[in-house]
Structures are given as structure tokens and as C-alpha cells.
C-alpha positions as CSV (number, residue, x, y, z in Angstrom):
1,X,4.1,17.3,1.6
2,X,2.5,13.9,1.7
3,X,-0.9,13.4,0.2
4,X,-1.6,10.6,2.7
5,X,0.0,9.3,5.9
6,X,3.3,7.4,5.7
7,X,5.0,5.7,8.6
8,X,8.7,5.5,8.6
9,X,10.2,2.3,10.1
10,X,13.9,2.7,10.9
11,X,16.3,3.8,8.2
12,X,15.2,1.2,5.6
13,X,11.5,1.3,5.0
14,X,8.3,3.3,5.0
15,X,4.7,2.1,5.1
16,X,1.8,3.6,3.2
17,X,-0.4,3.7,6.3
18,X,-3.6,4.9,4.6
19,X,-4.5,5.8,1.1
20,X,-7.8,6.5,-0.6
21,X,-9.4,8.0,-3.6
22,X,-13.1,8.7,-3.8
23,X,-14.7,5.9,-5.9
24,X,-16.2,8.5,-8.3
25,X,-12.7,9.6,-9.1
26,X,-11.2,6.1,-9.7
27,X,-9.3,5.4,-13.0
28,X,-8.3,9.1,-13.4
29,X,-4.7,8.8,-12.3
30,X,-5.2,10.4,-8.8
31,X,-3.9,7.4,-6.9
32,X,-0.9,7.1,-9.2
33,X,0.0,10.7,-8.6
34,X,-0.4,10.3,-4.8
35,X,1.8,7.2,-4.8
36,X,4.5,8.8,-7.0
37,X,4.7,11.7,-4.6
38,X,5.0,9.3,-1.7
39,X,7.7,7.3,-3.4
40,X,9.6,10.6,-4.1
41,X,9.4,11.5,-0.4
42,X,10.5,8.1,0.7
43,X,13.5,8.1,-1.7
44,X,14.5,11.6,-0.6
45,X,14.8,10.2,2.9
46,X,17.1,7.5,1.7
47,X,14.8,4.6,2.3
48,X,15.2,1.4,0.3
49,X,11.7,-0.2,0.6
50,X,8.1,0.8,0.8
51,X,5.3,-1.5,1.9
52,X,1.5,-1.6,2.3
53,X,-0.8,-3.8,4.2
54,X,-4.3,-4.7,2.9
55,X,-6.9,-7.4,3.0
56,X,-5.4,-10.8,2.0
57,X,-6.2,-12.0,-1.5
58,X,-7.9,-15.1,-0.1
59,X,-10.7,-12.8,1.1
60,X,-12.8,-12.2,-2.0
61,X,-14.1,-8.6,-1.4
62,X,-14.2,-6.6,-4.6
63,X,-13.1,-3.2,-3.3
64,X,-9.9,-4.8,-2.0
65,X,-9.3,-6.7,-5.2
66,X,-9.1,-3.3,-6.9
67,X,-6.8,-2.1,-4.1
68,X,-4.4,-5.0,-4.6
69,X,-4.4,-4.6,-8.4
70,X,-3.5,-0.9,-7.9
71,X,-0.6,-1.7,-5.6
72,X,0.6,-4.4,-8.0
73,X,0.4,-1.9,-10.9
74,X,2.5,0.5,-8.8
75,X,5.3,-2.1,-8.5
76,X,4.4,-3.7,-5.1
77,X,4.6,-7.5,-4.8
78,X,2.9,-9.8,-2.3
79,X,5.5,-10.5,0.4
80,X,3.9,-11.8,3.6
81,X,0.6,-12.7,5.3
82,X,-0.5,-12.3,8.8
83,X,-3.5,-13.8,10.5
84,X,-4.9,-12.5,13.8
85,X,-6.8,-14.7,16.2
86,X,-8.9,-11.8,17.2
87,X,-10.1,-11.3,13.6
88,X,-9.6,-14.5,11.6
89,X,-12.0,-13.5,8.9
90,X,-9.7,-10.6,7.8
91,X,-6.2,-11.8,7.3
92,X,-3.7,-9.1,6.2
93,X,-1.4,-9.2,3.2
94,X,1.8,-7.2,3.1
95,X,3.0,-5.9,-0.3
96,X,6.6,-4.7,-0.7
97,X,8.3,-2.5,-3.2
98,X,12.1,-1.9,-3.6
99,X,13.0,1.7,-4.4
């Protein structure tokens, strides 16, 4: 069972749609456990890639700095940016991981 929502996109990839750990529980391995369970689930389904979307690194907002560091530590790499005219102050960065 997933510990957080995943979206499956076709036969090749899955997206970590949402993930969170209470800040009082950070740095205790809970996020790593959740991500490892998600990776196992995605691999069992035969997917080749996982990706996450988060606030772009150009936006200096400390909580998302920690988020991006976590994803990078889990093997995700910056792959693509998207800017929306409706919300130009919050560009999105996509991080990809090959399984």
C-alpha cells in the first residue's frame, strides 16, 4: 500500500503527487522509508521512471530547499522547468529518477 499518492502516467512513469512528513519528525528517516516503498511499488508495476514536481530552485523559499535536497538525496535529478502565466512567482521544477 502506498504511503502517499502516486499518479501513474502510461506504462513508463509514475509521479510522486504529494508527500509530506511532519516537520517535528524530519531527519528521522520517515521520508526515506516512504520513498523506498513508493519506488518498490512503481518497480513492481514495471515502470522505468519516477518524477516529482516542486517549487523551482530559483525561488528561495527554505522549506522547498529542504524538499529539493531530499529528492536529490533519493536519486532524483533536475530535469525540466515550467512557468505558468497565471502564477509567475511560483515556477515548477520537475525532478526525474530512472529506476
